[in-house]
N, C-alpha and C positions, 0 to 999 in steps of 0.2 A: 432390658425388660421394662415395660411400661406399665402404667396403672391398669390399663385394660386387661393385661394378662392376669393380674391379681383378681380382677372381677370375674374373668372367665374361670379361673381356678376355683373361686368361691362357689360359683354357680355349678361347676362340674362336681365338686364335692357334695353339694346339696343334692344334685340329681342322682349321684351314685348312692347316697344314703337312702333316697326314696326308692331306688331300685332294689335295695338289699332286702327289705322286709316290708310286708304289707301294713303293719301297724304304724310304720313311719309315715306312710302315705296318709293314713287316717289322721294322725296327729298334725301333719302338715295342713291338711284340709281344715281341721279345727283351728289351727293357728291363723289361717287365712280368714276364717269367719270372725275370729276374735279381732284381728287387725282391721277388718272392714267395719265391725261394730265400733271399735275404738275411734277409727278415723271419722266415721259419721257423727258419733257422739261429740267428739272434739270440735268438729266443724259447726255443729248446732250450737254448742255452748259459746264458742268464740264469735259466731256471727250474730248472736242474740242482741248484744248492745247496739249493733248497727241496725237491726230490724226494728227495734223500738226507738232508735234514734236518740240514745242517751249518751252524750259525750262523757259525762262523769263516770257512768258505769263502765264504759269502754276503757277509760283511763285506769280503772281499778282492776277489771277482769283480765285485760291483755297482759300487763306485766306480771301480775301474780300467777296467771295461768302459765306463762312462759317460764317463770322461775320453778314452778312445780314440775314442768316437763323436763327441765335440765336436771333437777335433783332426782327425778324419777329415772332418767337415763343412768344416773350414777349409782343409785341404791336399789331400786326395785329388782333388777336382775339378780342381785346378790341374795334376795330373800326368796323369790318365787321361781325364777327360771335359770339362774346361773349366767355365767359369762361365756359367750360363744368363742371357743378356742380352735375352730376349724382351721384358721390360718394363724397358728401360734408362731410368733417371731422366731422361736428356737428352731423351727423346722427349716429356716432359711440361713442358719448359721454357717453352713459350709458352701453357700453359693456366693459368687463374687458380685454382690449387690452393694451399691452405695447406700449410705444411710438415708439420704434424701429420697432415693428411688423406693426404698423399703417403706418409708413413712407414707409417701404418696400412695403406694399400692395398698397398704393396709387400711388407710383412711378411705380410699375408694371402695374397698371391699366392705368396710363397715357401713357404708351408705347404701349398699345393695342388700336389701333384706326387708322383711315385713315391718320391723319396728321403725326403721327410717322412713319407709313409705307411708305408714300409718301416721307417724308424727307430722310429716310434711303435709299430707292431705288434711289432717285435723287443723293444723295452723293456717291453712288457707282460709278458714273462717275469719281469721284476723284481717286478711286482705279484703274479704267481703265487708267487714265492719268499717275498715278504713275507706273503702270506696263509697260506702253509703254516707259517711260523715264528712269526708274531705275531698271526694272526687278522684279522678284518675291519678293525679300526682301523688296523693296520699296512698293510693293502692300500690303504685309502683314502689314507693319507699317501703311500705309494709312488706311487700313481696321480697325485697332485698333483705329486710330485717329477718323475716322468718327463714330465709335461706341461710343467712349467717347463723341464726339460732340453731338450725339443724347441724351445721358444721361444728358449732360449739358443743352441742350435745355429744356428737360422735367423738370429737377430739378429747373432751373431758373424760368420757368413759374409758377410752383407750389409754390415755395418758396415766390416769389413776391406776388402771389395771396393770400397766407396765411397771409403774413405780412400786406397786404393791408386790408384784412378783419379784422385783429386785430386793425389796425389803425383807422378803421371806428367805433370804439366803442362809442366814444362821438360824439355829434352832431357837435361841432365846428371842430374837427379833420376830421369828415366825410365830411363836406362841403369843407374844404381846400384840402383834398386828392382828392376828386372828381374833383375839378376844375383843380388841377395840372395834374392829370392823363388824364383827358379828353383833355386838351390843348396839352399835349405831344403826345397823340395818334392821335389827329386830325391833327397835323403838319406832320405826316408821308407822306400823299399824296402830299401836297405842297413841302415838301423837296425832295420827289422823282422826281417831275417835275423839280425842280431846279437842281437836280443832272443830269437829262437827258439833260437839256439845257446846263449845264456846261460841260458835256462830249463831246459835239460837238466841243468845243474849248479847250479841256483839254490838258495839257502837260503830256504826258503819262510817261515820265521819272519821273515826280513828283508823278504820280499815283503809279508807281512801287515802288518808295521809301516809299510812304505811306503804301503800302501793306506789305513791309518789316517790318514796325513798327507794323502793325496790327498782323502780324504773330507771334510776341513776346508778344501778349496779350492773355488772356483767350478766347477772341472771335475768334481768328484765329489760335492759337497754335495747336489745335488737327487736323486742316485741312491742315497743311503745313509740316507734318513730312515726307510724301512720297517724296515731292520735295527736302527736305533737304538730304535724302539719295541719290536721283538721282544726286544731286550736290556735293556729297562727303562731306556732313556736318553731318556725323553720330553722332558726339558729341552733336548736337542740339536735336536729337530725344528724348533721355531720359529726357532732361530738359523740353521740351514742353509737353511730355506726363505727366510728373510729375506735370507741371503747370495745366493741365486739370484735373488730379485726385484731386489735392489740391483744385481747384475751386469747383468741385463737392462735395467734402467733406465739404467745408466751407458752401456751399449752403444747404446741407443736415442738417448741424448743425443749420443753421439759420431757416430752415423749421421746424426742430424738436423743436426749442425753441419757435416758434410762433404757432404751430399747436394746442397745448393744450389751449392756450388763445383764439384761434379762435373757439374752440369747446364749450367754456363756454358762456352761454347766458348773456344777458345784464340786466336781471331782477334785479340783485343785485345792479347795478349802476344806476338804474332809480330813478329820483327824484320824490317826490310826486307832482302831478299836482295841479294847482290851481282849485278851484271849478268852474265848468262851469257857466258862466254868472256873476261871481263876479266882473270882470272888463270889460267884453265885452259888457254887456248890452243885449238888445234884439237881436234875431237872425237876424232880418231885418237890423240891423246896419252893418252886415257883407257884405251887397251888396252895392257897391259904388253908389254914387248918379248919376254918369254918365251912369249907367246901368239901364235898366227898372226894376221896382220893381215887377217882375213877376217870374215865374218858370224858364224861359229862362235866366233872369238876375242872379238869384241865382246860377244856374248851371254854367253859364259863370264865375261868381266870384269865385266859387269853383275851376274851371279849372285853372284860372289864379294863384291862390294860389298854387295849386298842382304842376303846371309846374315849379315853383321855389323852393318849399319846398321838394318835393319828389326827392330822390337821383337819381333814374334812369332817370326821366324826365329832371332833371337839367343837368345831364351828356350829354343827347342827345342835349339839347339846346346849351351847350358849344361846343360840337363837331361840330355842324352845324355852329355856329358862327365863329369858327376858320377856318374851311374848306371854308365857304362861303366868307371869306375875302381874304385869301391867295391864294386859287386856281385860281380865276379869274384874280388876279393881275399878277401871274406868267405866265398865259397862254396868256393874252391879252396885256401885257405891250409892247408898241411899235407898236401895230396894228393900221393901218391907216383906214381900212374899218370898216363899221358898222356891217358887218356880224359876225366877230369874237366875239366881246363883246356881241352881241345879242344872239348868240348861247350859249355862256358860261353862260349868265344870265338866259336863258331858262333852262339850266341844273341845275343851282343853285335853281331856283324856284321850279322845280320838286323835287330836293333833299330835300328842306325844307318840301315839302308835304309828303314825304315818312316817315317822323318822326311819322306820325299818322297811319302807316300801321298796328301797333299792339297796338292801343290806348287802347283797352279794356284789353290787357294783363298787362298793368301797374297796374290796379286796382285789378285784380284777383277776388276773391270771394266777395270783397267789392261792386262790381257792383250789387249784389243782392239788395242793398238798393234802387237803382233806379228802379229796376223791381217791387219791392213791392210798391213803391210810384206811380207806373203807369205812368212813364214819357214816352210820345210818342217818337217813334223812330226818327222822324224828329227833334223834339226839342232837344233830346239827342245829335244827331250828330251836329246840328247847334251850340249848346253851346260849344261842344268840339272844333269845328273849330274856333269859336270866341275866346275862351280862349287861344288856341295856337297861333292864329294870333296876339294877343296882344303882343307877343314877336317876332314872325316871320315877321310881317309887318314892324315895324321900322328897323329890321335888314336888310331886303331886300331893303328898301329905302336907308339906309346908304351904302349898298354894291353897289347899282346902281349909286349913286352919286360918290362914290369912283372910280368906273370903268370908268365913264364918264370923271372924272378929270384926272386920271392917263393915259388914252389913248389919252388925248388932244382933246376930243370931247364933250365939255360941252353942245353944242347945241343939241346933240343927247340924252341927259339925259331923257327928257320926253318920247321919243320913246322907249328907253331902259326900262324905268319904265313900259310902257304899255306891253312890252314883258315879263318882269318878273312877273307882276301881272297876266297876262294870263296864263303863265306857272305854277305859284303857284296855281291858282284857278282850272285849268284843272287837275293838279296833285292831288289836294284834291278830285276832282270829281272821279278820277280813284281810289284813295286810299280808299275812303269811303266803297264801296262794298267789297273791299279786306279785310278791317279791320273787317267786319262783317262775311264774309264767311271763311276767312283763319286765324283767330286769333290763337295764340298759348300761352301756359302758360309760365310764368316766375318763376324761383325758388325763394323760400323764403330765400333770402340771403342778407347779408349786402353789398355784392359786387355789384355795380350798373351795371357791365358789365357781370354778371353771366348769363349763359344760361343752361336750362335743356337739357337732351339728345335729340338731334334732333332739338333743337330750333335754334342753330347757322345756320344750313343750311336753315331753314325756314326763318330766318331773312334775309339772303343773297338773297334768291330766291324771296321773296316778294319785296325787294328793287329793284331788277333788273326788275321784272314784272311791278312795278309801274313806274320806269323810262322809260321803253320801251313804256308803254301805254301813258304816258305824252308826250313823244317825237313824237309819231304818232299824238296825238291830237293837238299839237301845230305846226305841219307841215304847215297848211294853213297860219299861221301868218308868219312863216319864208319865205314861198313862196311870200306872199304879200310884205314883206319888201324888198325882192330881186327884184321884178318886179317894184315896185313903186319908188325905189331909194330915192332921196331927199324928195319926197312928203311924204314918210313914217314918216319923222321927225315931220310933222304937224298932221298926223292922227293916228300915232302909239299909243299914250296914250288913246284916247277915244275908238279906235277900240279894243285895247287889254283889256281895262277895261270891255267893253260890252261883248266881247267874253268870258272872264273869268267869269263874272257874270252869263251869260247864262249857261256855263258849270257847275258852282257850283250849280245853281238852279236845273239843271237836275240831278246832282249827288245826291243832297239831296232828290229830289222827288223820285228817284229810290231806294235809300238806306234806306230811312225812313221806308217804308212798309216792306222792307226786314228785317230790325232790329226788327220790331214788330213781325214778324213771327218766328224769330230765337232767341229771348231772352233766353228761357230756354237752348237751345243747346249751345248758346254762353257762358252763365254762366258756364255750365258744362265743356266747353273746357278750359276757362281761369282759372277755379278753380282747375284743376288737377295740382298736384305738383310732 
């Protein structure tokens, strides 16, 4: 079995996914459009130093841009789109494949896709800049560098994913790794905002000096060889290319060392479970006393446990917590008006709600138990909202108090709380029908950020749709806060709470019967692997 067979398998899986449902075709087309836009934007940015013929600008932009690309390949899929697991190494565990053949095939398959194509086309702008500054020789060297850079991106992404899947073997290491990776990934957005704010007052001589350092690291070395030739530093080219090749070889060795362990199941390491009911007592004791001893209370208690114990859900909670704390602080720090914090908190409330956009995908085929039990759709959705709100509610309250304190507006905290409650409830009302109509399956993988083929674009588009709908629905509140001025400080909390309660009741009333009608179709959708 050669590498081309893995490529054909990847393309066939993608084609079969597009043939299954029409919405996948629409998402694929949107993905193509985003890839084209990203490729053209990258080409324009990286070719600009060559067009203006600024050698020093090229020496800063190219290595820093290349480092951002490599780090983006590592972290951005974990936040927005997930990791494509259409060719999960575990699926080849029973085939007589050599490890070298498997690695070559998986790497070739990783290079066949929209992200790799967009990255390569965008970095061709570096080749343009090198040609303008150093001629054909520099262009050839830069083309070699960007090709090695693309290999480095794909190899780093796959090696870390494989090692992470291996580290998730035990429950304790899985919990720790999920927390660390979710926090790291969630900090990308706030750090980007901080970087943009710092760029306004940056000392560009120091930035250029920092770029010179990055150019001698594996992150920037393959992207700076063209500018080295243009600056008559030909001696640096073989060193930097050798550094890139050595980094790729080291990552391939690491990937090869972990891929077999990631293919082995965890059946052998599982400990025998305690007998059910030996220490727990009756099932009714699993429902806390502060919840009603009804079907709704039992389902809510189950959701509360699942949101912290299930790896994917816990990663979503941690990601929201980090983004929800750091993003408003970076944006609204020093803001004197009420409009800035209110708008940002409305965004945070809607952002919390979109966590439920694929709430049935978390369970997969296990949702069949609720169907067999005959759980009404409205009770099902209400219990899921209540279980998630047990975590999101205190987090939103803490974020609101923090924003009011850091912006020097403690008197505005009640009004801000009304805004965030309304945005969260309205966001839930928008998300509920989306979660019923547009659910998508998640792969059976130990990686909490893994996505099946097409699932990454589905996740991104559902999130954007929910944010857009919540923004439109909360526009009346934003308008009222602007028109009433200081009076909104007194009426913001009750008006926001009533507005959110009405929106949530309407969402449950409309989505409950929809779920009752679509239970079999929904189960078939989320059970597909």
